[in-house]
C-alpha positions as CSV (number, residue, x, y, z in Angstrom):
1,X,0.0,0.0,0.0
2,X,1.4,3.4,-1.0
3,X,1.7,6.2,1.5
4,X,-1.0,8.9,1.2
5,X,-0.3,12.6,1.5
6,X,-1.8,16.0,1.4
7,X,0.0,18.9,-0.4
8,X,-0.9,22.5,-1.0
9,X,0.5,25.2,-3.2
10,X,-0.2,28.5,-5.0
11,X,0.1,28.6,-8.7
12,X,0.2,31.7,-10.9
13,X,-1.7,30.9,-14.1
14,X,-1.4,33.1,-17.2
15,X,-2.0,33.0,-20.9
16,X,0.4,30.0,-21.3
17,X,-0.9,26.8,-19.8
18,X,0.7,25.5,-16.6
19,X,0.4,22.3,-14.7
20,X,-1.8,22.4,-11.6
21,X,-1.2,18.8,-10.4
22,X,-1.0,15.1,-11.3
23,X,-2.9,12.1,-10.1
24,X,-0.5,10.2,-7.9
25,X,-2.6,7.3,-6.9
26,X,-6.0,6.0,-8.1
27,X,-8.5,8.4,-6.7
28,X,-6.4,11.5,-6.2
29,X,-8.5,14.6,-5.6
30,X,-7.5,18.1,-6.4
31,X,-9.3,21.1,-5.0
32,X,-8.8,24.3,-6.9
33,X,-9.7,27.8,-5.6
34,X,-9.6,30.7,-8.0
35,X,-8.3,34.1,-6.7
36,X,-11.3,36.5,-6.0
37,X,-9.3,39.7,-6.7
38,X,-8.8,39.1,-10.5
39,X,-11.3,39.8,-13.2
40,X,-9.7,37.2,-15.5
41,X,-11.2,33.9,-16.6
42,X,-9.5,30.5,-16.1
43,X,-9.9,27.1,-17.9
44,X,-8.6,23.7,-16.9
45,X,-8.1,20.6,-19.0
46,X,-5.4,18.4,-20.6
47,X,-2.0,19.5,-21.8
48,X,-2.5,22.3,-24.4
49,X,-5.7,23.5,-22.8
50,X,-7.2,26.7,-24.3
51,X,-10.2,29.0,-23.6
52,X,-11.9,27.2,-26.5
53,X,-11.2,23.6,-25.2
54,X,-11.1,24.0,-21.4
55,X,-13.5,23.7,-18.6
56,X,-14.2,27.2,-17.2
57,X,-13.8,27.9,-13.5
58,X,-15.3,31.0,-11.9
59,X,-13.4,33.3,-9.6
60,X,-13.9,33.0,-5.8
61,X,-15.2,29.4,-6.2
62,X,-13.7,26.0,-5.2
63,X,-13.8,23.2,-7.7
64,X,-13.1,19.5,-6.9
65,X,-11.5,17.3,-9.6
66,X,-10.7,13.6,-9.3
67,X,-7.7,12.6,-11.3
68,X,-6.7,9.1,-12.3
69,X,-3.1,8.0,-11.6
70,X,-0.5,9.7,-13.9
71,X,-3.0,12.1,-15.4
72,X,-1.9,15.7,-15.3
73,X,-4.3,18.7,-15.0
74,X,-3.4,22.1,-16.7
75,X,-4.8,25.6,-16.5
76,X,-4.7,28.7,-18.7
77,X,-6.2,32.2,-18.0
78,X,-7.2,35.3,-19.8
79,X,-4.6,37.2,-17.8
80,X,-2.5,36.5,-14.6
81,X,-4.4,34.8,-11.9
82,X,-3.5,33.2,-8.6
83,X,-4.9,29.7,-8.0
84,X,-4.7,27.8,-4.7
85,X,-4.4,24.0,-5.1
86,X,-5.0,21.4,-2.4
87,X,-4.2,17.8,-3.4
88,X,-5.1,14.7,-1.5
89,X,-3.6,11.4,-2.5
90,X,0.0,10.9,-3.5
91,X,3.1,9.0,-2.6
């Protein structure tokens, strides 16, 4: 059985997509909270995510995403935006 962990971080997301997290064990959960001081939009999805292809997140909300093992989640924004990430599950 692999060791479970919780990690947290702040990620600055801009117009070039950046990685938010990766599923580390089956059933990894990522909580994403978008900065409430920015008027920019943010989208999440696979590598190469864009505004046209991503899932839009709204500012000042928390979204829960379950990631399979070895699957990476990326984000892109319409400008610079701070995103808080809490990840449960890992080794």
